[in-house]
KEZA-491626 format. One record per residue: residue number from 1; residue in one letter; x, y, z of N, C-alpha, C, O, CB in turn. Coordinates in Angstrom, 2 decimals, always signed. Each point is the difference from the previous one (the first is absolute). Glycine has a CB too. Layout:
<recs>
> NUM;a;X;Y;Z;X;Y;Z;X;Y;Z;X;Y;Z;X;Y;Z
...
</recs>
This chain:
<recs>
> 1;m;+47.15;+59.23;+82.77;+0.02;-0.65;+1.31;+1.36;-0.68;+0.20;+0.42;-0.80;-0.84;-2.95;+0.44;+0.77
> 2;t;+3.19;+0.67;+1.16;+1.33;-0.55;+0.24;+0.00;-1.12;+1.02;+1.02;-0.66;+0.18;-0.10;+2.88;-0.74
> 3;d;-2.05;-2.45;+1.25;-0.08;-1.06;+1.00;-0.09;-1.36;-0.69;-1.00;-0.32;-0.62;-0.11;+1.89;+2.24
> 4;e;+2.17;-2.34;-1.49;-0.03;-1.33;-0.60;-0.77;-0.96;+0.90;+0.15;+0.01;+1.22;+2.05;+0.43;-2.36
> 5;i;-3.03;-1.26;+0.51;-0.77;-1.02;+0.71;+0.73;-1.33;-0.14;+0.35;-0.41;-1.10;-2.55;+1.65;+0.70
> 6;l;+2.42;-1.90;+1.51;+0.73;-1.26;+0.02;-0.93;-1.16;+0.33;-0.98;+0.16;+0.72;+3.06;+1.06;-0.04
> 7;t;-1.76;-2.38;-1.21;-0.73;-1.22;+0.33;+0.59;-0.60;+1.28;+1.03;+0.45;+0.49;-1.55;-0.88;-2.95
> 8;l;-0.15;-0.57;+2.98;+0.49;-0.69;+1.19;+1.39;-0.59;-0.25;+0.89;+0.12;+0.84;-3.27;-0.64;-0.17
> 9;k;+2.56;-0.09;-1.83;+1.30;-0.60;-0.33;+1.09;+1.08;-0.06;+1.10;-0.21;+0.51;-2.26;-1.62;-1.80
> 10;e;+0.84;+2.97;+0.68;+0.99;+1.08;-0.10;+0.36;+0.56;+1.37;+1.17;+0.29;+0.26;-2.07;+0.26;-2.52
> 11;v;-0.10;-0.41;+3.14;+0.28;+0.49;+1.35;+0.84;-1.02;+0.77;+0.94;+0.37;+0.71;-3.09;+0.95;-0.72
> 12;a;+1.80;-2.59;-0.13;+0.77;-1.05;+0.67;+1.46;+0.03;-0.47;+0.92;-0.09;+0.81;-3.01;-1.34;-0.60
> 13;d;+2.29;+1.54;-1.51;+1.36;+0.08;-0.54;+0.72;+1.24;+0.51;+1.17;-0.07;+0.40;-1.92;-1.16;-2.45
> 14;y;+0.05;+2.37;+2.05;+0.58;+1.27;+0.44;+0.45;-0.07;+1.46;+1.05;+0.52;+0.36;-2.51;+0.68;-2.01
> 15;l;+0.63;-1.85;+2.49;+0.30;-0.10;+1.43;+0.82;-1.25;+0.34;+0.33;-0.22;+1.16;-2.43;+1.46;-0.71
> 16;k;+2.41;-2.04;-1.46;+0.75;-1.25;+0.19;-0.74;-0.93;+0.96;+0.58;-0.55;+0.93;+1.59;+1.78;-1.34
> 17;l;-3.47;-1.38;+0.17;-0.86;-0.87;+0.80;-0.58;-1.10;-0.88;-0.04;+0.12;-1.22;-0.52;+1.79;+2.76
> 18;a;+0.13;-2.98;-0.90;-0.78;-1.00;-0.72;-1.36;+0.63;-0.31;-0.49;+0.81;+0.78;+1.69;-2.77;+0.37
> 19;e;-1.79;+1.59;-2.27;-1.31;+0.53;-0.35;-1.03;-0.29;+1.09;-0.85;+0.84;+0.31;+1.40;-1.13;-2.74
> 20;k;-0.45;-0.89;+3.01;-0.93;-0.40;+1.07;+0.10;+0.96;+1.19;-1.02;+0.36;+0.58;+1.22;-2.76;-1.31
> 21;t;+1.00;+2.81;+1.07;+0.22;+0.93;+1.11;-0.58;+1.37;-0.34;-0.67;+0.62;+0.83;+2.75;-1.87;-0.17
> 22;a;-1.82;+1.73;-1.87;-0.54;+1.29;-0.43;-1.53;-0.03;+0.01;-0.64;+0.97;+0.42;+2.69;-0.57;-1.83
> 23;y;-2.62;-1.50;+0.96;-1.46;-0.15;-0.01;-0.55;+0.06;+1.43;-0.98;+0.69;+0.27;+1.12;-2.08;-2.37
> 24;r;+0.50;+0.66;+3.01;-0.44;-0.02;+1.39;+0.07;+1.39;+0.63;-0.93;+0.43;+0.68;+1.71;-2.81;-0.49
> 25;l;+0.32;+3.09;-0.42;+0.15;+1.35;+0.54;-1.07;+0.94;-0.55;-0.56;+0.81;+0.74;+3.02;-1.20;-0.51
> 26;a;-2.75;+0.27;-1.51;-1.04;+0.84;-0.61;-1.37;-0.35;+0.57;-0.78;+0.89;+0.34;+2.15;-0.72;-2.44
> 27;a;-1.66;-1.46;+2.21;-1.30;-0.45;+0.51;-0.20;+0.42;+1.45;-1.13;+0.27;+0.41;+1.21;-2.21;-1.98
> 28;e;+0.99;+2.01;+2.34;-0.08;+0.41;+1.40;+0.01;+1.51;+0.16;-0.09;+0.51;+1.12;+1.23;-2.63;-0.50
> 29;g;-1.02;+2.85;-1.73;+0.02;+1.46;+0.06;+1.33;+0.57;+0.42;+0.10;+1.19;+0.31;-2.48;-1.29;+0.21
> 30;k;+3.42;-0.72;-0.50;+1.33;+0.45;+0.41;+0.80;+0.57;-1.17;+0.99;+0.71;+0.22;-1.02;-2.41;+1.58
> 31;l;-0.38;+1.41;-3.00;+0.65;+0.50;-1.22;-1.05;+0.80;-0.75;-1.09;-0.51;-0.27;+2.73;-1.47;+0.12
> 32;p;-1.34;+3.25;-0.21;-1.03;+0.84;-0.61;-0.32;-0.42;-1.44;+0.85;+0.10;-0.89;-0.09;+1.77;+2.35
> 33;g;-1.96;-2.34;-1.65;-0.41;-0.42;-1.33;-1.51;+0.05;-0.14;-0.71;+0.35;+0.94;+2.73;-1.79;-1.10
> 34;f;-2.49;+1.09;-1.01;-1.44;-0.01;-0.26;-0.28;-1.10;-1.01;+0.88;-0.44;-0.75;-1.10;+2.93;+1.24
> 35;k;-1.02;-2.93;-0.50;-0.39;-1.08;-0.91;-0.74;+0.56;-1.21;-0.84;+0.89;+0.12;+0.71;-2.48;+1.81
> 36;v;+0.46;+1.06;-3.09;-0.69;+0.31;-1.24;-0.43;-1.34;-0.59;+0.83;-0.80;-0.42;+0.52;+2.96;+0.00
> 37;g;-2.64;-2.38;+0.39;-0.51;-1.26;-0.55;+0.55;-1.23;+0.70;+0.22;-1.03;-0.64;-0.46;+2.18;-1.52
> 38;g;+0.48;-1.05;+3.46;+0.50;-1.14;+0.75;+1.52;-0.14;+0.02;+0.52;-0.89;+0.67;-2.62;-0.20;-1.23
> 39;s;+2.80;+1.95;-0.16;+1.47;-0.06;-0.03;+0.58;+1.21;+0.73;-0.49;+1.12;-0.13;+0.43;-2.37;-2.06
> 40;w;+1.10;+1.00;+2.97;+0.65;+1.08;+0.74;+0.81;+0.89;-0.93;+0.67;-0.48;-0.93;-0.58;-0.98;+2.95
> 41;r;-0.15;+2.75;-1.77;+0.81;+1.00;-0.71;+0.55;+0.97;+1.04;-0.59;+0.20;+1.06;-0.80;-0.41;-3.19
> 42;f;+2.54;+0.81;+1.80;+0.71;+0.87;+0.93;+0.56;+1.20;-0.75;+0.55;-0.14;-1.09;+0.02;-1.83;+2.57
> 43;k;-0.72;+3.15;-0.87;+0.65;+1.18;-0.57;+1.44;+0.00;+0.47;+0.28;-0.17;+1.19;-2.46;+1.51;-1.25
> 44;q;+3.10;-1.17;-0.87;+1.42;-0.03;+0.35;+0.33;+1.06;+1.05;+0.79;-0.26;+0.91;-0.25;-0.59;-3.21
> 45;t;-1.15;+2.03;+2.20;+0.28;+1.05;+0.98;-0.47;-0.41;+1.40;+0.66;+0.32;+0.99;-0.88;+1.41;-2.81
> 46;d;-0.91;-2.46;+1.90;-0.47;-0.48;+1.30;+0.97;-1.01;+0.60;+0.25;+0.02;+1.20;-2.62;+0.36;-1.93
> 47;i;+2.91;-1.25;-0.10;+0.96;-1.01;+0.46;+1.28;+0.69;+0.49;+0.55;-0.37;+1.04;-1.50;-1.33;-2.65
> 48;e;+1.42;+2.69;+0.85;+1.21;+0.71;+0.41;-0.21;+0.75;+1.32;+0.89;+0.04;+0.85;-0.23;+0.19;-3.27
> 49;r;-1.85;+0.37;+2.58;-0.33;+0.70;+1.25;-0.06;-1.00;+1.16;+0.47;+0.29;+1.10;-1.77;+1.46;-2.39
> 50;w;+0.71;-2.92;+1.04;-0.11;-1.06;+1.01;+1.41;-0.44;+0.45;+0.24;-0.20;+1.20;-2.45;-0.58;-2.21
> 51;i;+3.12;+0.64;+0.06;+1.38;-0.39;+0.33;+0.63;+1.06;+0.90;+0.63;-0.34;+1.00;-0.41;-0.90;-3.20
> 52;e;-0.39;+2.50;+1.85;+0.59;+1.08;+0.81;-0.59;+0.02;+1.40;+0.73;+0.22;+0.97;-0.36;+1.13;-3.05
> 53;e;-1.67;-1.58;+2.20;-0.63;-0.06;+1.32;+0.56;-1.15;+0.82;+0.26;+0.15;+1.19;-2.35;+0.87;-2.15
> 54;k;+2.27;-2.17;+0.32;+0.55;-1.16;+0.71;+1.43;+0.26;+0.43;+0.41;-0.38;+1.11;-1.90;-1.13;-2.44
> 55;k;+2.26;+2.17;+0.47;+1.38;+0.33;+0.36;+0.03;+0.95;+1.19;+0.80;-0.17;+0.91;-0.09;-0.15;-3.30
> 56;a;-1.59;+1.30;+2.37;-0.05;+1.00;+1.08;-0.43;-0.67;+1.32;+0.59;+0.28;+1.05;-1.14;+1.54;-2.73
> 57;s;-0.46;-2.68;+1.64;-0.47;-0.61;+1.23;+1.01;-1.00;+0.54;+0.13;-0.13;+1.22;-2.49;+0.44;-2.00
> 58;s;+3.08;-1.01;-0.07;+1.03;-0.93;+0.52;+1.19;+0.78;+0.54;+0.66;-0.46;+0.93;-1.39;-1.29;-2.58
> 59;k;+1.00;+2.93;+1.07;+1.08;+0.83;+0.53;-0.36;+0.51;+1.39;+0.84;+0.03;+0.89;-0.19;+0.64;-3.24
> 60;d;-1.91;-0.28;+2.53;-0.45;+0.48;+1.32;+0.17;-1.10;+1.04;+0.47;+0.26;+1.10;-2.12;+1.30;-2.20
> 61;i;+1.27;-2.77;+0.76;+0.13;-1.13;+0.91;+1.47;-0.27;+0.32;+0.36;-0.22;+1.16;-2.48;-0.77;-2.08
> 62;n;+2.97;+1.02;-0.12;+1.42;-0.28;+0.20;+0.68;+1.11;+0.81;+0.93;-0.28;+0.76;-0.91;-0.98;-2.91
> 63;d;-0.47;+2.49;+2.00;+0.61;+1.11;+0.74;-0.32;-0.03;+1.50;+0.75;+0.54;+0.81;-0.90;+0.80;-2.89
> 64;k;-0.97;-1.98;+2.43;-0.40;-0.06;+1.41;+0.79;-1.02;+0.79;+0.09;+0.08;+1.22;-2.36;+0.63;-1.91
> 65;g;+2.85;-1.68;-0.02;+0.68;-1.09;+0.69;+1.38;+0.37;+0.36;+0.71;-0.80;+0.60;-2.07;-0.80;-1.79
</recs>
């Protein structure tokens, strides 16, 4: 299995966010993750895909202006 599973702290560090912000985004369903025993976990590939989607959608917005 090559999909690395990240903790909330690791995702926050990876995205350069406060842990509280990463937690809020995950809880609101804005950051792709899942809970295991009450703790958030994230597949690294899902996070990378989410980043690319955000980049694409912000580019679309910027191109329209």
